VEXMARKOL-80210 format. One record per atom (N, C-alpha, C): y, z, x. Coordinates in steps of 0.02 Angstrom, whole numbers, padded with zeros to 5 digits, always signed. Layout:
BEGIN
YZX;...
This chain:
BEGIN
+03162+03541+04921;+03181+03603+04956;+03231+03644+04916;+03281+03608+04887;+03333+03643+04849;+03303+03677+04787;+03251+03644+04757;+03221+03674+04697;+03181+03737+04716;+03149+03736+04774;+03113+03795+04797;+03162+03852+04808;+03220+03836+04837;+03270+03888+04851;+03296+03917+04786;+03310+03873+04736;+03335+03897+04672;+03282+03940+04637;+03218+03919+04640;+03165+03958+04610;+03159+04026+04643;+03163+04026+04710;+03160+04090+04746;+03218+04135+04727;+03278+04103+04716;+03337+04142+04697;+03327+04175+04629;+03299+04137+04582;+03287+04165+04515;+03237+04222+04517;+03183+04212+04554;+03132+04264+04559;+03160+04327+04593;+03201+04316+04644;+03232+04374+04679;+03277+04412+04631;+03316+04376+04591;+03361+04409+04543;+03322+04449+04492;+03268+04420+04465;+03227+04456+04415;+03196+04518+04446;+03171+04512+04508;+03141+04570+04541;+03192+04624+04552;+03253+04604+04572;+03306+04652+04585;+03325+04689+04520;+03333+04652+04466;+03351+04683+04402;+03297+04731+04379;+03235+04709+04385;+03180+04753+04363;+03177+04816+04405;+03185+04808+04470;+03182+04866+04515;+03236+04916+04499;+03298+04891+04491;+03354+04936+04476;+03345+04968+04408;+03322+04929+04359;+03313+04955+04291;+03262+05011+04291;+03206+05002+04326;+03155+05053+04329;+03181+05115+04364;+03221+05105+04417;+03248+05161+04455;+03291+05206+04412;+03323+05178+04361;+03368+05218+04320;+03341+05228+04250;+03277+05219+04242;+03245+05233+04178;+03267+05186+04123;+03288+05124+04141;+03310+05077+04091;+03256+05023+04082;+03252+04995+04024;+03207+04939+04013;+03239+04876+04041;+03198+04824+04053;+03225+04762+04079;+03271+04727+04029;+03270+04747+03965;+03316+04719+03916;+03386+04747+03924;+03393+04802+03961;+03458+04831+03976;+03464+04842+04051;+03476+04789+04088;+03479+04794+04161;+03539+04834+04184;+03535+04860+04244;+03593+04894+04274;+03642+04840+04296;+03703+04843+04268;+03754+04793+04280;+03808+04824+04324;+03838+04783+04367;+03891+04807+04410;+03942+04847+04369;+03956+04908+04390;+04003+04950+04355;+03972+05000+04309;+03907+04991+04293;+03873+05042+04253;+03870+05108+04291;+03860+05162+04255;+03864+05229+04285;+03800+05250+04319;+03806+05275+04380;+03752+05312+04412;+03751+05383+04385;+03697+05420+04395;+03694+05488+04369;+03749+05534+04397;+03773+05519+04458;+03824+05562+04488;+03894+05533+04482;+03904+05486+04437;+03970+05455+04428;+04021+05507+04404;+04082+05505+04431;+04134+05551+04406;+04156+05533+04335;+04189+05579+04303;+04203+05575+04231;+04239+05512+04209;+04291+05493+04245;+04333+05438+04223;+04305+05369+04240;+04245+05368+04270;+04213+05303+04284;+04187+05271+04220;+04175+05311+04168;+04147+05285+04105;+04195+05234+04074;+04166+05186+04039;+04207+05137+04004;+04249+05169+03950;+04302+05134+03930;+04346+05159+03879;+04325+05139+03809;+04371+05144+03763;+04355+05136+03692;+04350+05063+03670;+04375+05016+03710;+04379+04947+03687;+04320+04905+03712;+04298+04858+03670;+04256+04804+03694;+04299+04759+03738;+04267+04715+03776;+04303+04675+03826;+04292+04601+03812;+04347+04564+03810;+04345+04492+03807;+04365+04463+03874;+04349+04400+03887;+04367+04368+03950;+04380+04294+03939;+04431+04269+03971;+04448+04198+03968;+04470+04174+04037;+04462+04109+04049;+04482+04077+04111;+04542+04032+04098;+04592+04035+04142;+04650+03991+04137;+04661+03956+04203;+04685+03894+04199;+04704+03857+04259;+04780+03851+04260;+04810+03878+04313;+04882+03878+04320;+04903+03832+04377;+04965+03809+04376;+04991+03767+04429;+05059+03794+04450;+05066+03809+04514;+05130+03830+04542;+05161+03770+04578;+05211+03738+04549;+05235+03674+04575;+05278+03682+04638;+05277+03629+04678;+05322+03621+04735;+05319+03678+04785;+05257+03695+04805;+05247+03746+04856;+05238+03715+04924;+05256+03751+04976;+05248+03726+05044;+05174+03716+05060;+05156+03655+05079;+05087+03639+05097;+05077+03655+05171;+05067+03720+05185;+05068+03744+05253;+05010+03715+05294;+04953+03702+05262;+04895+03677+05300;+04903+03604+05320;+04950+03568+05289;+04963+03499+05308;+05034+03489+05333;+05068+03544+05348;+05137+03540+05370;+05141+03504+05438;+05188+03457+05442;+05199+03421+05504;+05150+03364+05517;+05106+03350+05469;+05057+03296+05477;+05079+03231+05444;+05142+03229+05424;+05167+03170+05389;+05159+03177+05314;+05198+03139+05278;+05195+03142+05206;+05235+03201+05178;+05224+03214+05115;+05261+03267+05080;+05237+03336+05103;+05283+03380+05120;+05265+03448+05142;+05257+03495+05083;+05265+03471+05022;+05257+03513+04962;+05197+03489+04921;+05169+03535+04884;+05114+03517+04839;+05115+03562+04778;+05081+03540+04726;+05073+03581+04666;+05011+03625+04676;+05023+03689+04684;+04969+03735+04704;+04930+03759+04643;+04866+03742+04639;+04826+03765+04581;+04801+03837+04592;+04800+03875+04538;+04774+03943+04539;+04732+03955+04476;+04668+03965+04485;+04624+03982+04429;+04624+04057+04422;+04630+04082+04361;+04630+04154+04350;+04580+04171+04295;+04555+04232+04299;+04510+04260+04248;+04546+04318+04215;+04546+04321+04150;+04583+04373+04114;+04534+04412+04071;+04531+04477+04083;+04492+04524+04042;+04541+04564+03998;+04521+04579+03937;+04569+04610+03889;+04531+04647+03835;+04563+04694+03802;+04531+04729+03745;+04516+04680+03690;+04454+04684+03664;+04432+04634+03615;+04394+04668+03558;+04380+04628+03507;+04345+04653+03448;+04270+04640+03451;+04245+04616+03508;+04175+04596+03514;+04130+04656+03524;+04064+04642+03530;+04014+04693+03545;+04021+04715+03618;+04036+04778+03629;+04051+04802+03697;+03991+04799+03743;+03930+04793+03715;+03870+04792+03756;+03845+04722+03771;+03882+04671+03751;+03859+04602+03761;+03859+04585+03835;+03805+04555+03859;+03800+04535+03928;+03830+04466+03938;+03863+04457+03994;+03893+04393+04012;+03869+04374+04081;+03862+04309+04093;+03842+04285+04159;+03901+04253+04194;+03915+04275+04255;+03969+04247+04295;+03939+04201+04349;+03971+04144+04360;+03948+04096+04411;+03987+04107+04476;+03949+04117+04529;+03980+04133+04594;+03942+04095+04649;+03968+04098+04709;+03933+04070+04767;+03936+04120+04825;+03885+04118+04866;+03886+04151+04930;+03903+04099+04983;+03921+04123+05043;+03936+04077+05098;+04010+04067+05105;+04028+04014+05141;+04099+03999+05151;+04108+03925+05161;+04152+03897+05123;+04166+03826+05125;+04175+03801+05197;+04136+03750+05215;+04143+03720+05280;+04104+03752+05336;+04070+03806+05323;+04032+03841+05376;+03960+03815+05378;+03939+03785+05433;+03870+03760+05437;+03818+03816+05439;+03838+03875+05463;+03792+03932+05467;+03791+03973+05403;+03840+03962+05359;+03843+03998+05296;+03857+03949+05239;+03811+03904+05225;+03823+03854+05172;+03830+03888+05104;+03865+03855+05060;+03875+03883+04993;+03810+03884+04954;+03794+03942+04926;+03733+03951+04886;+03754+03979+04818;+03744+03942+04764;+03765+03967+04698;+03719+04023+04674;+03748+04070+04638;+03709+04122+04605;+03747+04145+04544;+03713+04181+04501;+03746+04211+04443;+03734+04286+04444;+03778+04323+04412;+03768+04395+04404;+03795+04415+04336;+03774+04473+04314;+03790+04495+04246;+03849+04542+04243;+03885+04538+04187;+03937+04585+04170;+03930+04605+04098;+03978+04644+04074;+03978+04665+04004;+04046+04645+03973;+04048+04586+03946;+04108+04559+03914;+04087+04501+03870;+04133+04478+03828;+04119+04422+03784;+04169+04366+03797;+04142+04307+03811;+04185+04250+03827;+04225+04229+03766;+04291+04223+03776;+04338+04199+03725;+04338+04242+03661;+04325+04306+03668;+04324+04350+03610;+04394+04359+03581;+04397+04376+03518;+04461+04388+03485;+04492+04452+03513;+04555+04448+03536;+04588+04508+03563;+04602+04561+03510;+04611+04621+03534;+04634+04676+03491;+04710+04678+03495;+04743+04666+03439;+04816+04669+03437;+04836+04735+03403;+04879+04773+03436;+04903+04836+03409;+04978+04833+03405;+05008+04886+03380;+05081+04888+03376;+05112+04886+03446;+05078+04914+03496;+05103+04913+03564;+05061+04864+03606;+05093+04831+03653;+05057+04787+03698;+05025+04827+03755;+04979+04795+03791;+04942+04829+03844;+04973+04815+03912;+04974+04865+03957;+04999+04853+04025;+04958+04798+04060;+04991+04766+04107;+04960+04711+04145;+04936+04738+04213;+04876+04716+04234;+04850+04731+04301;+04832+04664+04333;+04862+04651+04392;+04847+04591+04430;+04801+04611+04487;+04746+04572+04497;+04696+04588+04548;+04691+04531+04598;+04695+04548+04662;+04697+04498+04716;+04641+04511+04766;+04598+04462+04777;+04540+04469+04820;+04558+04461+04895;+04508+04469+04937;+04518+04461+05009;+04508+04389+05032;+04506+04380+05098;+04491+04315+05128;+04424+04320+05164;+04373+04287+05140;+04370+04247+05079;+04344+04291+05022;+04350+04265+04962;+04330+04304+04904;+04335+04261+04841;+04344+04294+04785;+04353+04258+04722;+04378+04305+04669;+04395+04277+04612;+04419+04317+04556;+04364+04361+04527;+04301+04348+04545;+04245+04387+04520;+04222+04442+04568;+04260+04455+04621;+04237+04500+04673;+04235+04573+04650;+04275+04591+04599;+04279+04661+04578;+04271+04667+04503;+04221+04635+04474;+04212+04637+04402;+04196+04708+04377;+04165+04749+04419;+04151+04818+04399;+04215+04854+04380;+04271+04835+04411;+04335+04867+04399;+04376+04830+04346;+04375+04763+04348;+04415+04725+04300;+04391+04736+04229;+04325+04735+04218;+04298+04748+04152;+04313+04820+04130;+04305+04866+04176;+04315+04937+04161;+04386+04950+04138;+04435+04922+04173;+04505+04934+04155;+04522+04901+04089;+04494+04842+04076;+04508+04810+04011;+04482+04853+03954;+04426+04887+03964;+04399+04929+03911;+04442+04990+03898;+04489+05004+03944;+04533+05062+03938;+04603+05043+03917;+04612+04982+03895;+04676+04963+03867;+04724+04932+03916;+04698+04888+03959;+04739+04849+04005;+04720+04775+03997;+04769+04731+04009;+04755+04660+04018;+04751+04649+04093;+04693+04626+04115;+04679+04621+04187;+04671+04547+04206;+04711+04524+04253;+04707+04454+04275;+04689+04453+04349;+04633+04422+04365;+04611+04416+04435;+04619+04343+04457;+04645+04335+04517;+04665+04269+04543;+04613+04241+04589;+04598+04176+04582;+04566+04138+04636;+04622+04110+04679;+04633+04140+04738;+04686+04117+04782;+04664+04053+04817;+04695+03998+04799;+04678+03933+04827;+04678+03934+04903;+04628+03901+04932;+04619+03897+05005;+04597+03963+05036;+04577+04011+04993;+04554+04075+05019;+04492+04100+04983;+04460+04057+04943;+04399+04077+04908;+04337+04055+04947;+04279+04080+04926;+04217+04058+04957;+04211+03982+04952;+04231+03955+04895;+04220+03884+04881;+04268+03837+04917;+04328+03860+04933;+04378+03814+04960;+04415+03842+05021;+04383+03887+05058;+04417+03921+05114;+04451+03870+05160;+04514+03882+05173;+04552+03840+05219;+04582+03882+05274;+04630+03854+05310;+04661+03889+05365;+04693+03955+05343;+04690+04005+05388;+04714+04072+05372;+04789+04074+05359;+04825+04024+05385;+04898+04023+05375;+04916+04019+05301;+04873+03986+05262;+04887+03982+05190;+04886+04051+05158;+04838+04092+05178;+04834+04160+05150;+04894+04201+05173;+04912+04196+05237;+04969+04234+05262;+05032+04218+05223;+05043+04155+05209;+05104+04134+05175;+05101+04145+05100;+05045+04128+05068;+05044+04122+04995;+05024+04184+04957;+04996+04234+04991;+04967+04289+04952;+05018+04323+04907;+05073+04345+04933;+05123+04379+04892;+05156+04330+04842;+05163+04267+04863;+05194+04217+04818;+05149+04204+04758;+05083+04201+04769;+05036+04193+04713;+05042+04251+04664;+05044+04312+04691;+05048+04371+04647;+05110+04367+04602;+05167+04350+04631;+05229+04349+04592;+05229+04291+04542;+05200+04235+04562;+05195+04179+04516;+05151+04196+04456;+05094+04228+04468;+05050+04247+04413;+05084+04298+04367;+05121+04344+04396;+05160+04391+04354;+05207+04353+04308;+05242+04304+04334;+05289+04265+04293;+05252+04225+04240;+05193+04198+04257;+05154+04160+04208;+05128+04205+04152;+05107+04265+04170;+05084+04312+04117;+05142+04331+04071;+05201+04339+04100;+05260+04353+04059;+05276+04295+04013;+05271+04234+04040;+05285+04175+03999;+05234+04168+03942;+05170+04175+03959;+05118+04168+03909;+05120+04224+03858;+05146+04281+03878;+05153+04337+03832;+05204+04324+03778;+05245+04272+03788;+05294+04253+03738;+05278+04185+03705;+05222+04156+03724;+05203+04090+03700;+05163+04096+03635;+05188+04067+03582;+05155+04071+03517;+05085+04041+03517;+05071+03996+03566;+05007+03962+03569;+04957+03997+03615;+04977+04053+03644;+04934+04088+03692;+04904+04151+03660;+04841+04166+03677;+04810+04228+03653;+04844+04289+03681;+04885+04280+03735;+04920+04336+03766;+04983+04357+03727;+05004+04315+03681;+05063+04332+03640;+05050+04396+03601;+05093+04445+03612;+05085+04509+03577;+05030+04553+03605;+04999+04532+03661;+04944+04570+03690;+04963+04604+03755;+05001+04570+03798;+05014+04594+03865;+05087+04615+03874;+05096+04670+03911;+05162+04694+03928;+05173+04685+04003;+05202+04629+04022;+05213+04614+04093;+05269+04656+04123;+05307+04690+04081;+05360+04734+04107;+05330+04798+04136;+05267+04809+04126;+05233+04870+04149;+05169+04849+04185;+05176+04831+04249;+05123+04797+04287;+05101+04838+04347;+05035+04836+04359;+05005+04861+04421;+04977+04803+04460;+04980+04807+04527;+04952+04757+04571;+04897+04790+04613;+04836+04764+04608;+04779+04790+04646;+04757+04736+04695;+04753+04753+04759;+04733+04704+04809;+04683+04733+04858;+04638+04690+04882;+04587+04710+04930;+04593+04667+04993;+04596+04700+05051;+04600+04666+05116;+04662+04622+05119;+04655+04555+05119;+04715+04513+05117;+04751+04520+05050;+04715+04539+04998;+04748+04556+04935;+04791+04617+04943;+04767+04666+04983;+04807+04725+04998;+04868+04708+05040;+04859+04663+05087;+04915+04637+05127;+04970+04610+05082;+04951+04570+05032;+05000+04543+04986;+05031+04597+04942;+04990+04644+04919;+05016+04697+04875;+05067+04740+04910;+05054+04758+04973;+05101+04800+05010;+05168+04763+05018;+05165+04698+05030;+05227+04660+05036;+05264+04655+04970;+05228+04640+04916;+05259+04634+04850;+05290+04700+04829;+05260+04756+04850;+05286+04822+04832;+05351+04839+04866;+05370+04801+04917;+05434+04813+04950;+05432+04818+05026;+05371+04814+05055;+05365+04819+05128;+05374+04750+05159;+05436+04734+05178;+05449+04670+05210;+05413+04665+05277;+05392+04604+05293;+05357+04594+05356;+05403+04605+05416;+05373+04621+05472;+05411+04630+05534;+05426+04562+05565;+05474+04558+05612;+05485+04494+05647;+05422+04469+05683;+05379+04515+05705;+05318+04497+05740;+05270+04459+05696;+05272+04471+05630;+05224+04440+05585;+05229+04365+05587;+05288+04338+05592;+05296+04265+05591;+05265+04232+05652;+05253+04271+05706;+05222+04243+05766;+05149+04223+05755;+05119+04248+05701;+05050+04228+05685;+05045+04154+05670;+05101+04122+05655;+05101+04050+05641;+05109+04009+05705;+05120+04043+05762;+05127+04008+05825;+05185+03960+05824;+05171+03898+05843;+05224+03848+05848;+05238+03814+05781;+05205+03835+05729;+05214+03805+05663;+05278+03831+05632;+05334+03798+05646;+05400+03824+05626;+05407+03830+05551;+05376+03786+05513;+05383+03790+05441;+05354+03854+05414;+05295+03874+05439;+05264+03936+05417;+05304+03996+05439;+05328+03995+05501;+05367+04052+05526;+05429+04063+05485;+05464+04009+05470;+05525+04015+05431;+05510+04039+05360;+05456+04014+05331;+05438+04035+05263;+05420+04109+05261;+05384+04133+05311;+05365+04203+05311;+05425+04248+05323;+05473+04225+05361;+05534+04265+05372;+05570+04279+05307;+05561+04237+05257;+05593+04249+05192;+05562+04310+05157;+05503+04331+05180;+05470+04390+05152;+05476+04450+05200;+05524+04447+05245;+05530+04498+05297;+05582+04551+05280;+05573+04610+05309;+05620+04666+05299;+05689+04645+05321;+05739+04663+05282;+05808+04648+05299;+05832+04581+05275;+05786+04538+05252;+05806+04473+05227;+05832+04480+05156;+05893+04459+05141;+05920+04466+05073;+05877+04433+05020;+05846+04376+05037;+05804+04341+04989;+05742+04383+04971;+05714+04418+05022;+05658+04462+05008;+05679+04521+04965;+05734+04551+04982;+05758+04608+04943;+05768+04590+04870;+05794+04529+04858;+05806+04507+04790;+05741+04492+04753;+05687+04480+04791;+05623+04462+04759;+05582+04522+04736;+05601+04583+04757;+05563+04642+04738;+05569+04651+04662;+05511+04648+04629;+05510+04641+04556;+05502+04710+04523;+05551+04731+04484;+05546+04797+04452;+05492+04802+04399;+05463+04746+04379;+05408+04748+04330;+05344+04778+04361;+05338+04773+04427;+05280+04802+04461;+05294+04875+04474;+05258+04918+04439;+05272+04990+04440;+05230+05027+04493;+05170+05002+04508;+05125+05036+04555;+05083+04984+04591;+05055+05004+04649;+05005+04962+04682;+04944+05005+04700;+04887+04972+04702;+04825+05001+04730;+04803+04953+04785;+04801+04977+04847;+04785+04935+04904;+04720+04959+04936;+04667+04920+04927;+04603+04934+04959;+04602+04901+05029;+04595+04942+05081;+04588+04916+05149;+04638+04861+05165;+04702+04872+05155;+04751+04819+05166;+04753+04797+05240;+04749+04732+05250;+04748+04703+05317;+04819+04696+05344;+04827+04701+05410;+04890+04681+05442;+04924+04731+05486;+04915+04796+05474;+04952+04846+05512;+04934+04842+05586;+04870+04832+05602;+04848+04828+05672;+04880+04768+05708;+04900+04718+05670;+04929+04657+05699;+05005+04659+05701;+05034+04717+05685;+05106+04722+05687;+05141+04690+05628;+05106+04682+05573;+05136+04649+05514;+05194+04690+05486;+05189+04757+05492;+05243+04800+05468;+05266+04848+05522;+05330+04866+05518;+05358+04920+05559;+05385+04973+05513;+05416+05024+05542;+05440+05080+05502;+05490+05058+05449;+05535+05012+05468;+05585+04988+05420;+05551+04954+05360;+05501+04913+05374;+05468+04878+05320;+05432+04925+05273;+05392+04971+05300;+05353+05016+05258;+05398+05062+05217;+05456+05078+05242;+05502+05120+05205;+05528+05086+05142;+05516+05021+05137;+05539+04983+05079;+05495+04993+05017;+05436+05024+05025;+05394+05037+04966;+05421+05099+04930;+05443+05089+04869;+05474+05143+04832;+05440+05156+04764;+05381+05128+04756;+05343+05139+04695;+05280+05177+04713;+05249+05212+04665;+05187+05249+04679;+05133+05203+04706;+05094+05229+04754;+05043+05188+04787;+04979+05228+04796;+04923+05194+04786;+04857+05222+04800;+04825+05178+04853;+04810+05207+04911;+04776+05171+04965;+04704+05195+04969;+04658+05148+04981;+04587+05165+04985;+04558+05133+05048;+04519+05172+05086;+04494+05146+05149;+04431+05181+05170;+04390+05148+05211;+04336+05180+05247;+04362+05205+05314;+04339+05262+05336;+04364+05290+05399;+04341+05251+05460;+04292+05207+05451;+04268+05165+05506;+04282+05091+05493;+04336+05078+05456;+04354+05009+05440;+04366+04970+05505;+04324+04920+05518;+04329+04881+05579;+04362+04813+05568;+04390+04802+05509;+04427+04740+05494;+04502+04754+05488;+04520+04802+05447;+04591+04819+05438;+04612+04880+05478;+04563+04917+05504;+04579+04979+05541;+04591+05037+05493;+04584+05096+05520;+04597+05156+05480;+04657+05195+05508;+04649+05230+05564;+04704+05269+05592;+04765+05226+05606;+04753+05167+05635;+04808+05121+05650;+04812+05065+05599;+04778+05074+05542;+04778+05024+05489;+04802+05054+05424;+04755+05064+05378;+04772+05088+05311;+04807+05156+05313;+04781+05203+05354;+04812+05269+05357;+04883+05264+05385;+04895+05220+05432;+04962+05211+05460;+05010+05184+05407;+04986+05139+05363;+05028+05115+05308;+05045+05173+05262;+04994+05212+05245;+05003+05271+05202;+05055+05318+05232;+05049+05333+05295;+05095+05379+05328;+05166+05350+05330;+05171+05284+05339;+05237+05253+05347;+05273+05239+05283;+05239+05240+05227;+05271+05225+05162;+05307+05287+05137;+05357+05309+05175;+05387+05375+05165;+05426+05381+05100;+05445+05325+05070;+05483+05328+05008;+05441+05316+04946;+05375+05321+04954;+05328+05311+04899;+05290+05375+04885;+05282+05392+04821;+05235+05443+04801;+05166+05413+04810;+05125+05439+04856;+05067+05401+04877;+05005+05444+04888;+04948+05411+04882;+04883+05443+04892;+04842+05400+04940;+04797+05434+04976;+04750+05399+05020;+04680+05426+05006;+04638+05383+04977;+04568+05399+04965;+04526+05371+05022;+04490+05415+05056;+04451+05395+05115;+04376+05406+05102;+04338+05353+05115;+04265+05358+05116;+04244+05369+05189;+04222+05429+05204;+04205+05447+05273;+04146+05404+05296;+04154+05374+05354;+04104+05332+05388;+04093+05264+05355;+04128+05248+05302;+04124+05181+05273;+04165+05133+05315;+04147+05070+05312;+04185+05019+05348;+04234+04985+05300;+04235+04920+05299;+04289+04884+05265;+04277+04875+05190;+04213+04872+05170;+04197+04852+05101;+04202+04909+05051;+04263+04932+05040;+04273+04987+04992;+04294+04962+04923;+04294+04897+04912;+04318+04871+04848;+04269+04825+04811;+04226+04785+04844;+04190+04734+04807;+04134+04760+04763;+04108+04714+04720;+04045+04725+04687;+03990+04737+04739;+03932+04763+04718;+03875+04767+04764;+03852+04697+04785;+03814+04694+04839;+03786+04630+04861;+03739+04602+04807;+03743+04537+04793;+03698+04508+04743;+03626+04507+04768;+03580+04501+04722;+03509+04500+04740;+03494+04444+04790;+03528+04388+04783;+03515+04331+04827;+03531+04346+04900;+03575+04395+04912;+03593+04412+04981;+03537+04445+05019;+03484+04467+04982;+03426+04499+05013;+03374+04448+05036;+03384+04385+05021;+03334+04334+05036;+03325+04325+05111;+03264+04314+05132;+03249+04304+05203;+03280+04239+05227;+03303+04241+05289;+03330+04181+05320;+03404+04171+05312;+03436+04210+05270;+03509+04204+05261;+03546+04241+05317;+03606+04218+05330;+03649+04254+05377;+03661+04325+05352;+03658+04374+05397;+03672+04444+05378;+03741+04451+05349;+03786+04403+05364;+03854+04406+05338;+03857+04402+05262;+03806+04370+05231;+03806+04366+05158;+03796+04435+05127;+03755+04475+05158;+03744+04544+05134;+03804+04588+05152;+03827+04582+05214;+03881+04626+05237;+03949+04606+05209;+03952+04548+05175;+04014+04530+05141;+04029+04578+05084;+03977+04610+05059;+03983+04656+05002;+03964+04728+05020;+03913+04736+05059;+03880+04801+05066;+03912+04844+05120;+03898+04909+05117;+03915+04956+05170;+03850+04985+05196;+03848+04999+05261;+03786+05023+05291;+03774+05097+05280;+03824+05133+05256;+03817+05205+05244;+03819+05221+05169;+03866+05192+05133;+03878+05208+05063;+03843+05159+05017;+03818+05185+04961;+03793+05144+04906;+03853+05113+04871;+03857+05047+04867;+03915+05015+04838;+03923+05032+04764;+03868+05046+04729;+03874+05065+04659;+03909+05132+04653;+03897+05176+04701;+03932+05241+04702;+04006+05231+04717;+04022+05190+04767;+04092+05175+04781;+04126+05146+04719;+04091+05100+04685;+04120+05069+04624;+04137+05122+04573;+04092+05169+04560;+04105+05222+04511;+04164+05266+04531;+04168+05283+04594;+04223+05325+04618;+04290+05287+04612;+04289+05223+04629;+04350+05183+04621;+04371+05179+04548;+04323+05169+04503;+04340+05168+04432;+04374+05232+04411;+04348+05288+04435;+04375+05354+04417;+04447+05361+04441;+04459+05349+04505;+04526+05363+04531;+04577+05310+04511;+04558+05247+04505;+04605+05197+04481;+04624+05212+04409;+04575+05233+04369;+04590+05253+04299;+04640+05310+04297;+04630+05361+04338;+04676+05418+04339;+04745+05397+04363;+04747+05357+04416;+04811+05337+04446;+04852+05294+04397;+04820+05243+04369;+04856+05200+04322;+04871+05237+04257;+04825+05280+04236;+04836+05317+04174;+04898+05361+04177;+04909+05391+04235;+04968+05434+04243;+05031+05394+04257;+05029+05351+04307;+05090+05318+04330;+05108+05256+04289;+05060+05223+04257;+05076+05163+04218;+05080+05178+04144;+05036+05222+04120;+05036+05239+04048;+05072+05304+04033;+05086+05343+04084;+05123+05405+04074;+05083+05460+04040;+05017+05458+04046;+04974+05509+04016;+04967+05567+04064;+04998+05624+04048;+04999+05682+04092;+04929+05710+04105;+04883+05698+04059;+04815+05726+04068;+04781+05699+04130;+04801+05640+04153;+04768+05610+04211;+04792+05639+04278;+04848+05673+04278;+04876+05697+04341;+04829+05745+04376;+04794+05788+04339;+04751+05838+04370;+04693+05806+04408;+04672+05746+04388;+04617+05713+04423;+04639+05688+04492;+04704+05679+04501;+04730+05658+04566;+04745+05717+04611;+04758+05775+04581;+04777+05834+04619;+04715+05874+04638;+04671+05844+04678;+04606+05874+04693;+04613+05935+04739;+04669+05941+04774;+04678+05996+04820;+04725+06050+04792;+04741+06044+04727;+04788+06090+04697;+04762+06162+04696;+04697+06170+04688;+04666+06237+04686;+04619+06244+04746;+04641+06276+04800;+04599+06282+04860;+04533+06319+04848;+04530+06359+04795;+04470+06398+04782;+04419+06360+04740;+04439+06302+04712;+04393+06263+04671;+04337+06233+04714;+04276+06238+04690;+04219+06211+04728;+04212+06136+04720;+04236+06110+04664;+04228+06039+04650;+04296+06008+04630;+04301+05944+04638;+04360+05908+04615;+04357+05898+04540;+04415+05896+04506;+04415+05883+04434;+04379+05818+04417;+04333+05823+04369;+04297+05764+04347;+04234+05747+04386;+04220+05783+04440;+04161+05770+04481;+04106+05820+04467;+04045+05797+04468;+03988+05841+04459;+03978+05884+04522;+03944+05940+04516;+03934+05984+04574;+03901+05947+04632;+03926+05959+04692;+03898+05935+04755;+03903+05859+04762;+03953+05828+04730;+03957+05755+04732;+04021+05729+04766;+04059+05773+04799;+04119+05749+04833;+04109+05745+04909;+04049+05758+04932;+04037+05754+05004;+04052+05683+05029;+04086+05679+05085;+04103+05615+05113;+04169+05586+05088;+04204+05622+05046;+04267+05598+05017;+04325+05641+05040;+04382+05609+05051;+04445+05644+05062;+04498+05610+05020;+04542+05650+04989;+04598+05623+04952;+04661+05660+04974;+04705+05623+05008;+04768+05652+05032;+04825+05628+04988;+04878+05667+04986;+04935+05653+04944;+04999+05671+04981;+05049+05627+04976;+05115+05641+05003;+05168+05621+04951;+05218+05663+04945;+05273+05648+04900;+05323+05602+04934;+05361+05566+04894;+05414+05523+04922;+05470+05565+04950;+05502+05539+05001;+05561+05573+05028;+05613+05583+04974;+05645+05641+04974;+05696+05653+04922;+05756+05607+04932;
C-alpha cells in the first residue's frame, strides 16, 4: 500500500510540474519553482545578483525549561535542539535545482498522518560562499505552528540572492514532524529567535565556520509567520500582557517563565536586542487572545512591516494584525493587506501531493488561499520585503519609493507594479510618534 501511495505521489508531482511548465511556456527541463516570477510579478520580486548556497546546521540551546514535561517528575530542564537552514550568497550556478525533503500532516494526528514529499528550489547545497570586503546582513525566519524551516523557501532563497544571510529555524515541538503541546510554542518562540541570533553571531567569529566573514549579526531582520509573528512582535519590544500568562492555566512554571517576557518586567526590557533592526510579521497570532495591550505594543520602537489577509480567521485582522499595527505607535510601520485573503499570506504554495484524492482538506489549506494564487502572493511578498529590508536594513534610499505607494495620489499604479495589477491590495503607513 505504501509503495502505491509513493508511486501516486511521484506521478502527481510530475503531472503538476508539467502542467505548470506548459502554462507558463516552459519546458519540463525548467519547471516552475516556488518563487519564480509570474508574468504580473512586481519589479523587486526578481532574484538578485548572487547565486545561492544552502547548508543545514544542528544547534543545541542548553538548560531550557522543559515545559511539556514540567511537574511530571525528573529534571525540569533539557537541552533544546534546533535545526536551522542557512541560505547565503554563493559562487555556484544560480539556476541549479535543489530538492528539499518535507512532510505533510502533523505528528501524532491519526487523521493527518505524516506523508513525505519533496519539492524543488534554486540553490546549491554546501556551495562556496561569496566573501566580500563587507559582510551580509542577517535575516532570521520563524515559521508558524505547525510548520518547518522550509515553509517559505520562495522568500529565503530570494533574499539570499540579494545579499543576505538567511537562517530559517525548525522550532522544536512545533514542526510538522514533532508537533507537541502548544505551551512549548508560547514559551519558546522568542527565546529560540534570540538564541539563534547569538549562535549566528558566535559562528560569524568562528574560524572553523563558513559564516566567518560572511554574516553581520549586528544588522539583523526577524521575519515571522503566525506563531513566528507572535515571537517577532515580542522580540521587537512588545512585552506580553499579564493576561498572556493565563494561557498556561495552572501550569505555574510556564506562567512564571512567560512573565519574564512581559511588559514592565526589567528582565524583558534588558533582553531587547539592539542588533535586531526591523521585523516583518506575517499574520502574527495573539492579539485576539489578549497577548498584548497598549503598553506592550508601545514597546516596539524599530521599523515594522505587517502583512495580513483581511479575512484572516486564525490571527484576526481588525482585532488582530491591524490592531497590532495601530497599537505599535512608536514604530515606523507598514501594513500590507491582501483583500479577502485568509491566514496563509506567507507560505509556499501547496505541494502537488496536497491535491491527491482522499487526503484531509487541511493539507491543502495549510498552504493555499481560496481567493488568491499563492504564487502571486509569494511574488508580492518578495517585492515588498526586498524594498523594506533594502531601505531600513541596507540603507538604500532607492527602495523607499517602492514603499511609498500613496505618495502620489494621481499615480495610476504603484511603483514597480505593472498596469492593473494592484487590485486587491492595500498598503498603509504610519510614522512613529515623535
